[in-house]
C-alpha positions as CSV (number, residue, x, y, z in Angstrom):
1,X,-0.1,0.4,0.0
2,X,0.6,3.4,0.1
3,X,3.2,4.5,2.6
4,X,1.2,6.7,5.1
5,X,4.4,8.2,6.4
6,X,5.7,9.7,2.8
7,X,9.3,10.2,2.3
8,X,10.0,7.3,5.2
9,X,10.3,4.1,3.3
10,X,9.6,0.8,5.3
11,X,12.2,-0.1,7.2
12,X,13.6,-3.7,6.5
13,X,15.4,-4.4,9.6
14,X,16.2,-2.9,12.3
15,X,19.3,-2.2,11.5
16,X,18.7,-0.2,8.5
17,X,19.5,3.6,8.2
18,X,16.4,5.2,9.6
19,X,17.1,8.1,7.5
20,X,16.6,6.8,4.3
21,X,13.6,8.1,2.6
22,X,14.3,11.1,3.8
23,X,13.4,14.2,1.6
24,X,16.6,16.5,0.8
25,X,15.2,19.7,-0.6
26,X,11.7,18.2,-1.3
27,X,13.3,16.4,-4.2
28,X,12.6,12.5,-3.2
29,X,16.6,12.7,-2.9
30,X,17.8,10.7,0.4
31,X,20.5,12.6,2.1
32,X,23.0,9.5,2.3
33,X,22.4,8.2,-1.3
34,X,21.5,9.4,-4.6
35,X,19.1,7.2,-5.4
36,X,15.2,8.9,-5.1
37,X,13.1,7.2,-3.1
38,X,9.2,7.8,-4.4
39,X,6.8,9.3,-1.5
40,X,4.5,6.6,-1.8
41,X,5.5,2.9,-1.2
42,X,3.4,-0.3,-2.0
43,X,2.3,-3.4,-0.8
44,X,0.6,-5.3,-3.7
45,X,-1.7,-6.9,-1.0
46,X,-3.5,-3.5,-1.2
47,X,-3.4,-2.6,-4.7
48,X,-6.4,-1.1,-5.9
49,X,-7.9,-3.5,-8.7
50,X,-10.4,-1.8,-11.4
51,X,-13.6,-3.8,-9.7
52,X,-12.8,-1.7,-6.3
53,X,-12.6,1.7,-8.2
54,X,-16.2,0.8,-9.5
55,X,-17.4,-0.3,-6.5
56,X,-16.2,3.2,-5.1
57,X,-18.0,5.0,-7.9
58,X,-20.9,2.8,-7.3
59,X,-21.4,4.5,-3.8
60,X,-21.6,7.7,-5.1
61,X,-23.9,6.8,-7.8
62,X,-26.6,6.0,-4.6
63,X,-25.5,8.3,-2.4
64,X,-26.4,11.2,-5.4
65,X,-28.3,13.3,-2.9
66,X,-31.7,13.1,-4.3
67,X,-32.7,11.2,-1.2
68,X,-31.8,13.8,2.2
69,X,-30.3,16.8,-0.2
70,X,-32.9,17.5,-2.7
71,X,-36.3,15.8,-2.3
72,X,-35.9,16.1,1.5
73,X,-35.4,20.4,1.6
74,X,-38.4,20.5,-1.0
75,X,-40.6,17.9,1.3
76,X,-39.6,20.1,4.4
77,X,-40.2,23.7,2.6
78,X,-43.3,21.9,1.2
79,X,-45.1,21.2,4.6
80,X,-43.8,24.8,6.2
81,X,-45.7,26.5,3.5
82,X,-49.0,24.5,3.6
83,X,-48.3,24.9,7.7
84,X,-48.1,28.9,7.6
85,X,-51.1,29.6,5.0
86,X,-51.5,32.8,3.3
87,X,-49.9,34.6,6.9
88,X,-46.4,33.1,5.3
89,X,-45.3,33.1,8.9
90,X,-44.8,30.2,11.9
91,X,-43.7,30.3,15.5
92,X,-39.5,28.7,15.4
93,X,-37.2,29.0,17.9
94,X,-38.7,31.8,19.6
95,X,-39.8,34.0,16.9
96,X,-42.7,34.4,14.0
97,X,-40.6,33.6,10.9
98,X,-40.7,33.3,7.2
99,X,-40.3,29.9,5.7
100,X,-37.0,30.6,4.1
101,X,-35.7,32.1,7.3
102,X,-36.5,28.8,9.0
103,X,-35.2,27.0,6.3
104,X,-31.6,28.9,6.2
105,X,-31.9,28.9,10.3
106,X,-32.5,24.9,10.1
107,X,-29.4,24.9,8.0
108,X,-27.2,26.4,10.6
109,X,-28.1,24.1,13.2
110,X,-27.5,21.4,11.3
111,X,-23.7,22.4,10.4
112,X,-23.1,23.4,13.5
113,X,-23.5,19.7,14.7
114,X,-21.9,18.5,12.0
115,X,-18.7,20.2,13.1
116,X,-19.1,18.2,16.3
117,X,-19.3,15.0,14.6
118,X,-16.3,15.8,11.9
119,X,-13.9,16.9,15.4
120,X,-15.0,13.6,17.4
121,X,-14.5,11.2,14.1
122,X,-11.8,12.7,12.0
123,X,-9.3,12.9,14.8
124,X,-9.4,8.6,14.7
125,X,-10.2,8.2,11.3
126,X,-6.7,7.7,9.7
127,X,-5.2,5.3,12.5
128,X,-5.8,1.2,12.3
129,X,-7.8,-0.2,9.6
130,X,-11.7,0.4,11.0
131,X,-11.8,3.3,8.9
132,X,-14.8,1.9,6.7
133,X,-16.8,1.2,9.8
134,X,-17.4,5.1,10.0
135,X,-19.2,5.1,6.4
136,X,-21.3,2.1,7.1
137,X,-22.3,3.5,10.4
138,X,-23.7,6.5,8.8
139,X,-25.0,5.2,6.0
140,X,-27.6,3.3,9.0
141,X,-27.9,6.7,9.7
142,X,-29.1,8.3,6.8
143,X,-31.3,5.5,5.4
144,X,-33.3,5.6,8.5
145,X,-34.3,8.4,8.1
146,X,-34.9,8.7,4.3
147,X,-37.7,5.9,5.2
148,X,-38.6,7.8,8.2
149,X,-40.1,10.5,5.7
150,X,-42.8,7.7,5.1
151,X,-44.3,8.6,8.2
152,X,-43.5,12.5,7.6
153,X,-45.9,14.1,4.6
154,X,-49.0,16.2,6.4
155,X,-48.6,19.4,7.6
156,X,-49.3,19.3,11.4
157,X,-46.1,17.3,11.0
158,X,-43.4,20.1,10.2
159,X,-42.0,20.0,13.6
160,X,-40.8,16.6,13.1
161,X,-40.0,17.6,9.5
162,X,-37.2,20.0,10.8
163,X,-35.7,16.8,13.0
164,X,-35.7,14.9,10.0
165,X,-34.4,17.4,7.7
166,X,-31.6,18.5,10.3
167,X,-30.7,15.0,11.0
168,X,-30.9,14.1,7.4
169,X,-28.2,16.5,6.4
170,X,-25.4,15.8,9.3
171,X,-26.1,12.0,8.0
172,X,-25.7,12.8,3.7
173,X,-22.9,15.1,4.5
174,X,-20.8,12.7,6.8
175,X,-21.6,10.0,4.8
176,X,-20.3,12.0,1.7
177,X,-17.4,13.0,3.5
178,X,-15.8,10.4,4.6
179,X,-16.6,7.9,1.1
180,X,-14.8,11.1,-0.6
181,X,-11.8,10.8,1.8
182,X,-10.9,7.4,0.3
183,X,-9.5,8.4,-3.0
184,X,-6.3,9.7,-2.5
185,X,-5.3,6.9,-0.9
186,X,-7.1,4.5,-3.8
187,X,-5.5,7.1,-6.2
188,X,-1.7,6.1,-4.8
189,X,-2.4,2.6,-4.6
190,X,-3.5,2.1,-8.3
191,X,-0.8,0.2,-10.8
192,X,-0.1,3.6,-12.1
193,X,1.3,5.4,-9.7
194,X,3.2,2.0,-8.3
195,X,4.7,2.3,-12.0
196,X,6.0,5.8,-11.6
197,X,7.8,5.3,-8.6
198,X,9.8,2.8,-9.8
199,X,10.8,5.2,-12.7
200,X,11.0,8.0,-10.3
201,X,13.9,5.5,-8.6
202,X,15.1,4.1,-11.8
203,X,15.3,8.3,-12.2
204,X,13.8,8.1,-15.3
205,X,11.6,10.7,-14.1
206,X,11.4,14.1,-12.0
207,X,9.9,13.9,-8.7
208,X,8.1,17.1,-10.4
209,X,6.8,14.5,-12.9
210,X,5.7,11.9,-10.5
211,X,4.0,14.7,-7.8
212,X,2.1,15.7,-11.6
213,X,0.9,11.9,-12.2
214,X,-0.1,11.7,-8.4
215,X,-2.2,14.6,-9.5
216,X,-3.5,13.7,-13.0
217,X,-4.7,10.1,-11.1
218,X,-6.6,11.8,-7.7
219,X,-8.4,14.2,-10.8
220,X,-9.1,11.3,-12.5
221,X,-10.7,9.3,-10.0
222,X,-12.2,12.0,-8.6
223,X,-14.3,13.7,-11.8
224,X,-15.1,9.5,-13.3
225,X,-16.5,9.3,-10.2
226,X,-19.0,12.5,-10.5
227,X,-19.5,11.9,-13.9
228,X,-20.7,8.3,-13.5
229,X,-22.5,9.3,-10.6
230,X,-24.3,11.7,-13.0
231,X,-24.9,9.4,-15.4
232,X,-26.6,6.9,-12.9
233,X,-28.7,9.6,-11.5
234,X,-30.3,10.5,-14.8
235,X,-30.9,6.8,-14.9
236,X,-32.6,7.0,-11.3
237,X,-34.4,10.1,-11.6
238,X,-36.1,8.4,-15.2
239,X,-36.9,5.8,-12.8
240,X,-38.5,8.3,-10.5
241,X,-41.1,10.0,-13.3
242,X,-42.4,6.3,-13.7
243,X,-42.8,6.1,-9.6
244,X,-44.5,10.0,-9.5
245,X,-46.9,9.2,-12.0
246,X,-47.5,6.0,-9.7
247,X,-48.7,8.1,-6.9
248,X,-50.4,10.6,-9.1
249,X,-48.6,13.5,-7.8
250,X,-50.6,15.8,-9.4
251,X,-54.3,15.0,-8.7
252,X,-54.0,16.2,-5.3
253,X,-52.1,18.0,-2.4
254,X,-52.1,15.3,-0.8
255,X,-51.0,13.0,-3.3
256,X,-48.2,15.2,-3.9
257,X,-47.1,15.2,-0.5
258,X,-47.3,11.5,-0.2
259,X,-45.3,11.5,-3.4
260,X,-42.0,13.3,-2.1
261,X,-41.9,10.8,0.6
262,X,-42.2,8.4,-1.6
263,X,-39.5,9.4,-3.5
264,X,-37.1,9.7,-0.5
265,X,-37.5,6.5,0.9
266,X,-37.6,4.9,-3.0
267,X,-34.0,6.6,-3.8
268,X,-32.6,5.7,-0.3
269,X,-33.4,1.8,-1.4
270,X,-31.4,2.4,-4.3
271,X,-28.3,3.7,-2.1
272,X,-28.4,0.6,-0.3
273,X,-28.4,-1.8,-3.2
274,X,-25.6,0.5,-4.7
275,X,-23.2,0.7,-1.5
276,X,-23.2,-2.7,-0.8
277,X,-20.4,-3.2,-3.5
278,X,-18.1,-0.6,-1.9
279,X,-18.7,-2.5,1.8
280,X,-17.6,-5.7,0.5
281,X,-14.8,-4.9,-2.0
282,X,-13.0,-2.0,-0.1
283,X,-9.6,-3.0,0.9
284,X,-9.0,-2.6,4.7
285,X,-6.3,-1.0,4.2
286,X,-4.2,0.2,7.4
287,X,-3.9,3.4,8.3
288,X,-1.3,5.3,10.6
289,X,0.8,3.5,13.2
290,X,-0.5,5.2,16.2
291,X,2.6,4.7,18.1
292,X,0.2,4.4,21.4
293,X,-3.3,4.0,22.9
294,X,-5.4,4.8,19.7
295,X,-7.9,7.5,21.6
296,X,-4.7,9.8,23.0
297,X,-3.0,9.2,19.6
298,X,-6.7,11.0,18.1
299,X,-6.5,13.7,20.3
300,X,-2.3,13.8,20.2
301,X,-2.5,14.2,16.0
302,X,-5.9,16.9,16.3
303,X,-3.9,18.5,18.7
304,X,-1.0,18.8,16.4
305,X,-3.1,19.6,13.2
306,X,-4.9,23.0,15.4
307,X,-1.6,24.0,16.3
308,X,0.8,23.2,13.0
309,X,-1.0,24.4,10.8
310,X,0.3,27.8,10.6
311,X,3.4,26.0,9.6
312,X,1.1,24.3,6.7
313,X,0.5,28.1,5.1
314,X,-0.2,27.2,1.7
315,X,-2.9,24.5,3.1
316,X,-4.3,27.6,6.0
317,X,-4.6,29.6,2.8
318,X,-6.6,27.1,1.1
319,X,-8.3,26.7,3.8
320,X,-9.4,30.6,4.1
321,X,-10.6,31.0,0.6
322,X,-12.8,27.0,0.8
323,X,-14.2,28.8,3.9
324,X,-15.2,31.4,1.8
325,X,-16.2,30.4,-1.4
326,X,-17.9,27.3,0.6
327,X,-20.0,29.9,2.2
328,X,-21.6,31.8,-0.6
329,X,-21.7,28.8,-2.9
330,X,-23.7,26.8,-0.1
331,X,-25.7,29.7,1.3
332,X,-26.5,30.4,-3.0
333,X,-28.0,27.2,-3.8
334,X,-30.1,27.3,-0.7
335,X,-31.1,31.5,-1.3
336,X,-31.6,29.8,-5.3
337,X,-33.9,26.5,-4.2
338,X,-36.0,28.6,-1.8
339,X,-36.4,30.6,-4.8
340,X,-37.1,27.8,-7.1
341,X,-39.5,26.2,-4.7
342,X,-41.9,29.3,-5.3
343,X,-41.6,29.7,-8.4
344,X,-42.7,25.6,-8.9
345,X,-45.0,26.0,-6.5
346,X,-43.2,22.8,-4.9
347,X,-44.6,20.7,-8.1
348,X,-43.1,17.4,-7.4
349,X,-42.9,16.4,-11.1
350,X,-41.6,19.8,-12.6
351,X,-39.2,19.6,-9.6
352,X,-37.9,16.1,-11.0
353,X,-37.2,17.3,-15.1
354,X,-35.4,20.0,-13.5
355,X,-33.3,18.1,-11.7
356,X,-32.5,15.3,-14.9
357,X,-31.7,18.4,-17.2
358,X,-29.3,19.8,-14.1
359,X,-27.9,16.3,-13.7
360,X,-27.2,15.9,-17.7
361,X,-25.4,19.0,-17.5
362,X,-23.6,18.3,-14.4
363,X,-22.2,14.7,-16.6
364,X,-21.3,17.0,-19.5
365,X,-19.8,19.8,-17.0
366,X,-17.2,17.3,-15.1
367,X,-16.4,15.6,-18.4
368,X,-15.4,18.7,-20.3
369,X,-13.4,19.8,-17.5
370,X,-12.1,17.2,-16.9
371,X,-11.5,16.8,-20.9
372,X,-9.4,20.4,-21.2
373,X,-7.8,19.8,-18.2
374,X,-6.3,16.2,-19.6
375,X,-6.3,17.5,-23.1
376,X,-4.0,21.1,-22.0
377,X,-2.3,19.5,-18.9
378,X,-3.9,22.2,-16.9
379,X,-3.3,22.0,-13.2
380,X,-6.1,21.5,-10.9
381,X,-5.6,25.1,-9.4
382,X,-6.7,26.7,-12.9
383,X,-9.4,24.3,-13.3
384,X,-10.4,25.0,-9.5
385,X,-10.8,28.8,-10.2
386,X,-12.5,28.3,-13.6
387,X,-15.3,27.4,-11.6
388,X,-14.3,29.8,-8.8
389,X,-15.6,32.7,-11.8
390,X,-18.8,30.5,-12.6
391,X,-20.0,30.9,-8.9
392,X,-19.4,34.9,-9.1
393,X,-21.5,35.1,-12.6
394,X,-24.3,32.4,-10.3
395,X,-24.7,35.5,-7.3
396,X,-24.6,38.5,-10.2
397,X,-27.4,36.9,-12.2
398,X,-29.4,36.7,-8.2
399,X,-28.0,40.3,-7.2
400,X,-29.8,41.8,-10.6
401,X,-33.2,40.0,-9.5
402,X,-32.9,42.6,-6.1
403,X,-33.8,45.5,-8.8
404,X,-36.2,43.9,-11.2
405,X,-38.8,41.3,-11.8
406,X,-37.7,40.9,-15.5
407,X,-34.5,39.1,-13.9
408,X,-33.5,37.7,-11.7
409,X,-34.7,33.8,-10.0
410,X,-37.9,35.7,-11.0
411,X,-39.7,33.3,-13.8
412,X,-39.9,29.6,-14.7
413,X,-37.8,29.9,-17.9
414,X,-34.9,30.9,-15.4
415,X,-35.3,28.0,-13.4
416,X,-34.0,26.0,-16.4
417,X,-31.8,27.9,-17.5
418,X,-30.0,27.8,-13.8
419,X,-29.7,24.5,-13.7
420,X,-28.3,24.1,-16.9
421,X,-25.8,26.9,-16.0
422,X,-25.3,25.3,-12.6
423,X,-24.3,22.0,-14.0
424,X,-22.3,22.6,-17.2
425,X,-20.3,25.5,-15.1
426,X,-20.3,25.2,-11.2
427,X,-21.3,21.7,-10.0
428,X,-17.3,20.8,-11.0
429,X,-16.4,22.5,-8.0
430,X,-18.1,19.5,-5.8
431,X,-15.1,17.6,-7.8
432,X,-12.2,20.1,-7.6
433,X,-13.0,21.8,-4.5
434,X,-12.3,18.2,-3.1
435,X,-8.8,17.4,-5.3
436,X,-7.8,20.8,-4.0
437,X,-8.0,19.7,-0.3
438,X,-6.2,16.8,-1.2
439,X,-3.6,19.1,-2.7
440,X,-2.7,20.6,0.3
441,X,-2.9,17.3,2.3
442,X,0.1,15.5,4.4
443,X,-0.1,12.1,2.8
444,X,-1.6,9.7,5.6
445,X,-3.7,12.6,7.3
446,X,-6.8,12.5,4.6
447,X,-9.7,11.5,7.1
448,X,-8.2,14.0,9.4
449,X,-7.7,16.8,7.0
450,X,-11.2,16.0,4.7
451,X,-12.6,16.2,8.3
452,X,-11.0,19.4,9.2
453,X,-12.3,21.1,6.1
454,X,-15.3,19.9,6.3
455,X,-15.7,21.3,9.6
456,X,-14.8,24.6,7.9
457,X,-17.0,24.3,5.3
458,X,-19.8,23.5,7.7
459,X,-18.6,26.2,9.5
460,X,-19.5,28.7,7.0
461,X,-22.4,26.8,5.8
462,X,-23.5,28.2,9.3
463,X,-22.5,31.7,9.3
464,X,-24.0,32.1,5.4
465,X,-27.0,30.6,6.1
466,X,-27.6,32.9,9.1
467,X,-26.5,36.2,7.8
468,X,-28.8,36.2,4.7
469,X,-31.9,35.0,6.9
470,X,-30.8,38.3,9.4
471,X,-30.4,40.5,6.1
472,X,-33.9,38.9,4.4
473,X,-35.9,39.5,8.1
474,X,-34.1,43.3,8.2
475,X,-35.5,43.8,4.8
476,X,-38.9,45.7,5.0
477,X,-40.1,44.2,2.0
478,X,-39.1,40.6,2.2
479,X,-37.5,40.7,-0.7
480,X,-35.5,36.8,-0.6
481,X,-32.7,38.0,-3.3
482,X,-31.7,40.6,-1.3
483,X,-29.0,38.3,0.3
484,X,-27.1,38.4,-3.5
485,X,-25.6,41.8,-2.4
486,X,-23.7,40.0,0.3
487,X,-23.0,36.6,-1.7
488,X,-21.9,37.9,-4.9
489,X,-19.1,40.3,-2.7
490,X,-18.4,37.5,-0.8
491,X,-17.4,35.3,-3.9
492,X,-15.4,38.2,-5.7
493,X,-13.4,38.2,-2.9
494,X,-12.7,34.6,-2.0
495,X,-11.5,33.9,-5.8
496,X,-9.1,36.5,-5.9
497,X,-7.8,35.3,-2.6
498,X,-7.2,32.0,-4.0
499,X,-6.0,33.4,-6.9
500,X,-3.4,35.4,-5.4
501,X,-2.3,33.4,-2.4
502,X,-2.2,29.9,-3.2
503,X,0.5,28.1,-4.6
504,X,0.3,24.5,-4.7
505,X,4.3,23.3,-5.7
506,X,5.3,26.0,-2.1
507,X,2.7,23.4,-0.4
508,X,3.6,20.4,-1.3
509,X,7.8,21.1,0.2
510,X,5.7,22.4,3.7
511,X,4.0,19.0,3.6
512,X,7.3,17.2,3.6
513,X,8.4,19.5,6.1
514,X,5.6,19.1,7.8
515,X,5.9,15.0,8.2
516,X,9.4,15.6,8.9
517,X,9.1,17.3,12.2
518,X,6.0,14.8,13.0
519,X,8.0,11.7,12.7
520,X,11.0,13.5,15.5
521,X,7.8,14.7,17.5
522,X,6.1,11.1,17.8
523,X,9.5,9.3,18.3
524,X,10.7,11.6,20.6
525,X,7.0,11.0,23.0
526,X,7.3,7.0,22.4
527,X,10.8,7.5,23.4
528,X,9.8,9.8,26.5
529,X,7.0,7.1,27.3
530,X,9.3,4.1,27.3
531,X,12.0,5.6,29.6
532,X,8.4,6.3,31.9
């Protein structure tokens, strides 16, 4: 398997020089030998297979978001709307609030709780071989919530819907994060990377060539997972249309309510079937050796990550930019979704048609971005910046709607155009932002760093909805487009920060130094424990 402590080659015997494999000037050259040592070492038992990769893709097709990220929010907002009636207000969290305000506040509560979950689990997930159990357990929670919606489809149960919505978002986001964190390890255990490692040690390629191959392999797995998931989701949506006709969702409001609950449960069932292959075929690759009690190791690693991240300047810069841009995008999607649901009047059938268009555009968009990157050998950061421009344009579109009713998410035709634009130019964010995280993450620390980035992402998503909710509540006209002032400015500022401050080449150097310092600190701690 790929070494968990890159730059530190496995020791075959106690008599071997422990310095062999250390990085000199971060070019993969050992200090006492001119022979390069690849940053990833391999064990054939854990070599990534074709079927394991396809099982990885299969899980993502199931965890496509239709359950707890698409239909559940619509069902939640639909019940709120019916419960509020003509007044448009409901008493929630100590105040009479608009529907949009309740949705945004619920998002904030959910994201705050997600931070706690990630903080507890993420610090231990890089140790041992128990990590797959985390995803399995969280998936069962998500499926339980999905089937739970079958009992919540009348307006008098809107308070129960609040709970299902909040917990459902937690389950969805945590399963997605711990599934995503596996792709760097899959990429670095492929035959392609093993051959590149051999070429590096044979000095037929440079360390820069190796890093490029590593980056492109990670990009390939992430982008192809997203592309294949999009194609699979279109098929699932097509079958959902048949289910909706069977339920006859257009016959009455009650039928439409029931149809939404049925769709959530149906998509949860599909998710179960597509998740099983990954649970079976994922190789339980050993993580880091804790070198101490695993509980203490988790807290020790978390403490070092939080205190030493200042030495990973590029990782920290990306963390800040990710926080800001993620805040803007998450809130933008929520605001537009509330506007969209109002425009189409929560019609389940029309919502599904919109999703089919959006997901088809998403598949085309991610494949186009990946093709461009591969064809012109562009870096991950260049592709990420292109997505950021799409987010800025999206917020500009919404901001125009503050001043006029002619344009700016006020019409049905705009909803269709939005789904197409969002799929083609914005959805690649969900792949390239994760690839960027893997670019600034030290090897062997994937689950911890992906958890930390998820915490930051969820913290940003906690702040953005609350600010937007406050903006709407403070507007005398109740204009639901007013948050776009804030969102456009935030997107532009975060893009400029990322453009000028994040340098991935510097990041690789900082990661190597970080790992070397950590190994020294771990050896000292182990030595002190043995002395005691």
